[in-house]
N, C-alpha and C positions, 0 to 999 in steps of 0.2 A: 504493500500500500504506500508506504513512505518512499520506497525506492521508485515506484511508478511516478509519483509526483516529482521527485528529485531529478529523474532522468528524462522528463518531458522536454526540457530545454526551452521552455517558454516563460514569458514574464508572468502570465496569469493562466490559470487552468481550473476548470470545473470538471470533476471526473467522478464516475461511479464504477463499482466493480463488485461482482458477486463470485465468491470462490470459497474453497475449503480453508479452514483455519483449525488450530489445535490448542486445546486448553492445557495450561501448565499445571493448574491445581487439580484436586480430586474431582472427578465428575459426579454429578448428582442427578441421576436419570429422572427421578420423579419430579424434579423442579425444572426439567428441560435443560440441564447443564451437561451436555454431552462432551466426551473427550474430543471427538472430531465432529465438526459441524460447519454448515454454510453460513457465511456472514456477508452482508451487503454494506459496503462502505461508500460514503459520499463525502467528498472533500472539495474545498475551495482554497486554492493557493495563490499567493500574489498580494500586492499592496492594494487595498481598497480603503475608502473612507471608513472611519471608526464605526464598528458594529453593523456595517452593511452586510458583509459576508456572514457574520455570526447569525444575524436575524434570518438570512435566507436559509442557512443550514438547519436552524431550529424549525423554521417554517416547513421545510421539506419533511423533517422528522414527524411533525404534527400532522401534516397532510397525509402522509403514508398511513399512520395509525388510524386516522379518521376514515380514510378510504377503505381500509381493510376491515373496518367494523369489528375490531377486536374487543370491544367493550369499553367501559370507563377506564381512563388512564390519566396520569398526571406526569408532567415533565418537571422533575426536581432540578433546580438550577442554583448555582453558586458561582463564586469567583475566587480563584486561587489567592489573589492579593487580599481579598476580604478575609479569607481563612488565615493567611499568613499574618495579617494585622491583628486578628483576634488572638492568635497564639502569642504574638509579641507582647500585647498589652496584658496578657495573663501571666507573663513571666517565663515563657518557654525559651530556653537557650537556643540560639540559632542552629547549633549542630543537632538539636533534637527536633527541629521543625518537621522534617519529612517523616521520621519515625512516628511522631505524634499524629501527623496527618493520616498515616496508614492506620493507626488505631481508631481515629475518628471515623474513618471510612467503613468500619465494621458496625456502626450504630444501626444500620438497617437490618442486621442479622442478630445482634447481641444487645442486651440491656446496658444502660449507662454504667451500672455498677461493675459489670464485667470489663467494659472498655476502660473504666477508670483504674481498675486493678491492673490491667495490662500496662497502662501508662506509668503507674507508680512502681509496681513490683518488677516488671520486665524491662521497662525502658527508662527507669530511674528518674522520673519526673517528680518534682516536689508535690506533695499532696495538696497544698494550698493552691498551687497553679492549676492542678487538675480540677479542683472545685470551681475555680473561676471559669475554666473552659466549659464546664457543665452548664453554667448559666447561659452561655451563648448558643451552644449546639442544640439546645432544645427549641430554639426559635425557628419557626417555619410558618409560612402564610400563603394562601391562595390569592392574596392581594399583595403582590410583590412590591408595588410602589410604596404602600403604606409601611411595610416592614423595613424597606430601605430608608424611609424617613426616620423611623425609630432608631435605626443603627447610626444614621448621620447625627442624631441628637445626642449620642453617647460621647461625652467629652474626650475620653481616652482614645476611642477609635477615630474620631474626627480630627485628632491631632496628628494622625499618621499619614504621611504623604501618599503611601501606597494605597491606603484605604480610600483617600480622596480620589485618586485616579480610577480605582475600581468602581466607586460609587457613581462617578460621572459616566463611565461606560455603561453601567447597569441602567442608569436612568435613561440613557439614549436607547439602549436595547429594548427596554419596556415600552418606550414610545413607539418604536418601529414594530414590535410584535403586536401592539394594540392596533396599529394601522393595518396590519396584515390579518387581523381577526384571530390571533393565536394566543393572546395574553391570558385568556381564561383557562388555558390548559397548563399554565405555568405555576409552580410553587417555588418561591424563594426559600431555600432550605439550608440552614447553617450547618447541618450535619453531613451534607454532601461534600466529600473530600476527593473522590477519585484518586486512588492510591498511587497511580503512575506519576513519576517525577516530571515527565516532560510537559505536562500541561502548564501553561503560562498565564491564562486568563479565564474566560468564562468556561464553566464545566456544567454538564447536564446529564441526566439519566431518566429515561422513560420507564415508568412502572405501571403495569396493569393492576387495577384495583380488584381485589378478591379473586385473582386468577391463580395465585399460589406458585408463580414461576419466577418471581423476582423481576429484575429489569429486562426489557426486551430491546433496548437501544441505549447507547451512551456515547459521549464524545466531549469535545471542547476545543479550545484554541491551543495550538502547539507551535509557537513562533520560532523556536530554535531547533526543532528536531530535523526538519527537512534540510536545513543548512549544513548539518553534519555530513550529509551525503552529496549535496549539490555543490558544496564549496563556496557558497554565497548565501547571504541571509534570504530566507524565503518564508514570510509569515504564512500561516495556514490554519484552517479550522475545519473540523469534520465530525462525522457521526458514523457509528456502526450499528447495524441492526442484526440481531440473531434470527436468521431466516427460519431455522427449524423450530426454535422456541415459539416464534409467532405462529408457525403452522400448527404446532401442537395445541395452542390455544384455540385456533380457528376450528380444528378438528373436533375438539371437545364441545365447542359452542354450536356447531352446525352439523357435525357428523361428516364422515367421508363422502365425497361426491363421486359419482360414477364418471369415469373418463371415457368418452365415446371413441371408438376405433377411428383411425384416420379415414377409412373408407366411408364412414357415415358422415364425416365432415366435408367430404369432397363435393356433394351436390350443393351444399350451402355456399361453399366457396365459388362454385360455378355461377350461382345466382348473382354473386357480387360483381361479375364481369359483364361489361357491355361493350360490344364492338371490339372484343379482344383486349380491352384495357380495364384494369381493375379500378373501382371507385377509389377516389382519394379524399381523405378528410382534410378539413381546414388545418393548416399548420403541419401536415404530414408531407415531408419531402423525401424523395428517393436519396438514399445514402450512396453517393458515388465516390466515397473516399477510397483511394488506392490501398491495396494490401501489400506491404513490402515483402520482399523475397524471404525474409526471416520468419514470416508467418504471423508477426505481431500486427494488430490492427493499427492503421495510421490514425493520427489525431484528427478528428473531424473538425471542419470549420463550423463556426457558429451558425445556427439556423434561427433567424429572427424575422418575424413578420411585423412586429410593432416595436418601435424604440420609444421608451418612456424616459425623458430626461428633464433635469432641472439645472439651473445655473448655480454655481457655487458648490461648496462641500457641505460638511456637517452643520455649518452655520446657516445654511439655506433652510427656512422654515417649511419649504415644500418637499423636503426629502421624504418625510413620512407619507405625504400624499402620493409621491412617486411610487413608493413601495406598495401603497394601498391599491393604486391603479394596476401596477404590475401583477399584484396578487390576484386581482379580479380576472385579468387576462389569462394568467396561468390556470386558474380554476376552470376557465372556459375552454381550455385546450389550445390556447393561442400562444405560440412562442413569443416572449417579450423580454 
């Protein structure tokens, strides 16, 4: 995934990929955590105005889950700089920041007392610092802007430059997600840590409610990872969805659907043709991208029917309107 973005040799790229991946930790079959499974990745790499790419990736995640009708879900969201600032004001030494983040990340599976015990007894954190952390990580709200305002009113947090940067980014992100009709699926959750070290900004995790399978998608911003392979700075943000985990939920909800043999589908396909030419839907264009001799698909050119633009960058008050119009067009199947 990262190598694919790094080797594309382009300034900006939006890509998706579905393929097999392998779990490092112990599989849990009943929860849909297989050793070998298919995963769908969607990434946006390159320099964009603040939170534009992030809002698009989160919007894609939410649109996929809504379209698949997997049931009620919530996208838990946090920011690594917010979490780092919380740990700093709670008295966590810098060299223990990542180990403590890893412990916080277990709060969706273990009670606070178990996580606190790991922090104090296994990772050597002062108990007083752990108690302070406990007051923050219980905070979560389906009204993200309101919880963000509460955090900004905290004198200790608001004095941290990294927190101020993260708060400004989150405020902009919530504005954009609201314009795209996605904010009602978001929960700002201080317990979300995403244990991987390479995340540098917004992080998120999609969880189905009352499904018993844990998260079905997760991701975030990773501005330094691609540069390790590309040899130059490449900011990036992306999301991964567990295909088989989602399928297991759909199968339980609706039962297995019978797949018709190819011979039964042939007459239907024949009806779609007129004068030897297949019907074409709006926005559907034939992919004439060449296939190199090495067998790898070439990078497709952008297919755009409508260009939605505004003048200026993030200071332009019409940016959220631009995203709103683009979202309407995407939902109508029109490339924009």
